[in-house]
Backbone as CSV, one residue per row, in Angstrom:
resi,resn,N_x,N_y,N_z,CA_x,CA_y,CA_z,C_x,C_y,C_z
1,MET,169.026,105.114,164.077,169.490,103.806,163.588,170.490,103.373,164.637
2,LYS,170.497,102.174,164.753,171.406,101.398,165.767,172.662,101.141,164.816
3,ALA,173.887,101.237,165.572,175.141,100.936,165.061,175.256,99.768,164.092
4,LYS,174.731,98.752,164.812,174.726,97.511,164.016,173.993,97.400,162.489
5,THR,172.869,98.114,162.645,172.227,98.394,161.403,173.069,99.149,160.354
6,PHE,173.501,100.268,160.801,174.251,101.256,160.145,175.622,100.482,159.551
7,ASP,176.133,99.912,160.392,177.455,98.886,159.897,176.758,98.016,158.831
8,LYS,175.693,97.312,158.898,175.421,96.270,157.851,175.102,97.046,156.543
9,LYS,174.442,98.299,156.859,173.932,98.996,155.547,175.346,99.321,154.619
10,PHE,176.334,99.869,155.613,177.432,100.440,155.063,178.232,99.243,154.374
11,ASN,178.398,97.989,155.236,179.095,96.998,154.532,178.479,96.519,153.258
12,ASP,177.147,96.623,153.332,176.407,96.177,151.923,176.389,97.102,150.758
13,ASN,177.030,98.125,151.041,177.294,99.167,149.986,175.966,99.895,149.580
14,GLU,175.072,99.966,150.917,173.829,100.821,150.692,174.161,102.188,150.919
15,ASP,173.282,103.119,150.318,173.292,104.432,150.533,173.070,104.957,152.087
16,ILE,174.048,105.370,152.767,173.783,105.722,154.308,173.988,107.188,154.340
17,SER,173.990,107.986,153.221,174.295,109.394,153.372,173.078,110.230,154.128
18,ALA,171.801,109.757,153.994,170.647,110.243,154.429,170.712,110.158,155.985
19,VAL,171.581,109.420,156.670,171.386,109.447,158.053,172.763,110.047,158.469
20,LEU,173.637,110.565,157.662,174.947,111.152,158.153,174.654,112.864,158.325
21,ASP,175.161,113.226,159.353,175.203,114.804,159.560,176.577,115.247,158.937
22,LEU,176.615,115.824,157.833,177.882,116.078,157.115,178.206,117.663,157.350
23,SER,177.307,118.215,158.120,177.594,119.851,158.132,178.865,120.214,158.934
24,LYS,179.315,119.327,159.676,180.588,119.585,160.508,181.727,118.661,159.962
25,ALA,181.573,117.911,158.983,182.557,117.050,158.384,183.757,117.627,157.943
26,LYS,184.875,117.296,158.149,186.324,117.665,157.613,187.042,116.557,157.204
27,ARG,188.032,116.775,156.166,189.023,115.883,155.648,190.329,116.372,156.321
28,LEU,190.672,115.338,156.904,191.922,115.652,157.689,193.165,116.146,156.751
29,ASN,193.989,116.865,157.204,195.286,117.278,156.374,194.923,117.689,155.010
30,GLN,193.706,118.429,154.822,193.325,118.945,153.594,193.231,120.395,153.477
31,GLU,193.643,120.872,154.534,193.755,122.373,154.628,194.693,123.075,153.393
32,GLN,194.077,124.084,152.843,194.818,124.691,151.734,195.729,125.800,152.012
33,LYS,196.861,125.809,151.446,197.836,126.813,151.840,198.560,127.130,150.368
34,ARG,198.421,128.389,149.920,198.718,128.908,148.677,200.402,129.215,148.683
35,VAL,200.922,128.604,147.853,202.292,128.695,147.426,202.646,129.214,146.205
36,ASN,203.857,129.902,145.969,204.070,130.448,144.557,205.366,129.790,144.293
37,VAL,205.391,129.169,142.983,206.483,128.317,142.421,206.805,129.007,141.079
38,ASP,208.052,129.185,140.820,208.478,129.625,139.381,208.954,128.393,138.686
39,PHE,208.538,128.250,137.440,208.862,127.211,136.638,209.467,127.807,135.311
40,PRO,210.404,127.298,134.709,210.893,127.486,133.464,209.761,127.437,132.451
41,VAL,209.814,128.245,131.466,208.770,128.261,130.390,208.583,126.885,129.650
42,TRP,209.630,126.307,129.298,209.340,124.811,128.752,208.711,123.838,129.757
43,MET,208.888,124.127,131.108,208.183,123.211,131.943,206.695,123.751,131.888
44,VAL,206.429,124.884,132.027,204.824,125.265,131.975,204.305,124.835,130.625
45,ASP,204.966,125.067,129.447,204.381,124.547,128.360,204.199,123.097,128.403
46,SER,205.070,122.171,128.843,204.959,120.792,128.828,203.742,120.433,129.917
47,LEU,203.767,121.040,130.981,202.607,120.877,132.012,201.121,121.046,131.240
48,ASP,201.109,122.330,130.484,199.957,122.683,129.902,199.476,121.666,128.766
49,LYS,200.596,121.239,128.073,200.259,120.326,126.987,199.746,118.853,127.613
50,GLU,200.241,118.397,128.580,199.773,117.308,129.210,198.539,117.377,129.990
51,ALA,198.318,118.597,130.636,196.992,118.810,131.224,195.878,118.876,130.212
52,LYS,196.325,119.498,129.122,195.248,119.475,127.993,194.912,117.986,127.481
53,HIS,195.960,117.461,127.437,195.660,115.904,127.012,194.886,114.918,127.836
54,LEU,195.028,115.335,129.092,194.321,114.696,130.072,192.888,115.310,130.277
55,GLY,192.830,116.435,130.032,191.544,117.280,130.207,191.336,117.806,131.595
56,VAL,192.556,118.297,132.161,192.486,118.658,133.593,193.419,120.169,133.446
57,THR,193.183,120.690,134.691,194.150,122.005,134.697,195.511,121.812,135.032
58,ARG,196.196,122.830,134.873,197.539,122.822,135.187,197.791,122.582,136.591
59,GLN,197.064,123.114,137.385,197.125,123.028,138.966,196.797,121.846,139.278
60,SER,195.809,121.180,138.707,195.379,119.772,139.040,196.484,118.781,138.815
61,ILE,197.192,118.747,137.553,198.198,117.840,137.154,199.485,118.074,138.270
62,ILE,199.803,119.235,138.627,200.854,119.588,139.453,200.512,118.779,140.905
63,LYS,199.335,118.810,141.485,198.922,118.479,142.586,198.909,117.013,142.590
64,VAL,198.554,116.485,141.521,198.420,114.909,141.314,199.838,114.288,141.327
65,TRP,200.788,114.941,140.419,202.084,114.536,140.388,202.911,114.624,141.539
66,LEU,202.763,115.707,142.268,203.369,115.991,143.431,202.960,114.940,144.534
67,ALA,201.603,114.854,144.886,201.124,113.840,145.656,201.697,112.406,145.598
68,GLU,201.414,112.058,144.141,202.170,110.753,143.797,203.472,110.614,144.239
69,ARG,204.408,111.698,144.185,205.879,111.419,144.248,205.947,111.422,145.813
70,LEU,205.190,112.281,146.674,205.413,112.320,147.965,205.023,110.905,148.733
71,GLU,203.704,110.499,148.016,203.373,109.206,148.417,204.405,108.004,148.292
72,LYS,204.909,108.047,147.207,206.252,107.070,146.958,207.254,107.377,147.918
73,ILE,207.641,108.346,147.973,208.789,108.655,149.195,208.322,108.125,150.371
74,ALA,207.304,108.420,150.910,206.674,108.135,152.207,206.580,106.465,152.427
75,SER,206.094,105.827,151.252,206.056,104.453,151.265,207.540,103.815,151.502
76,HIS,208.607,104.527,150.819,210.138,103.795,151.065,210.516,104.177,152.319
77,ASN,210.125,105.059,153.246,210.646,105.531,154.366,209.903,104.818,155.651
């Protein structure tokens, strides 16, 4: 497929996944690194309550909230 055709299909929101080789695709800056953080019990309880309310895991809510805060900080700098 020529680039012009590919671009047109992409811009027209057509499914182009069949022509992509995703076997070596990587998301930049998404490498995982494990960290341990100690939280007070009240904070864990609050996180668990909010996570249950949203239907997500504690880890997910921590990641989302930290990402939002870091993006906010970055946008002000």
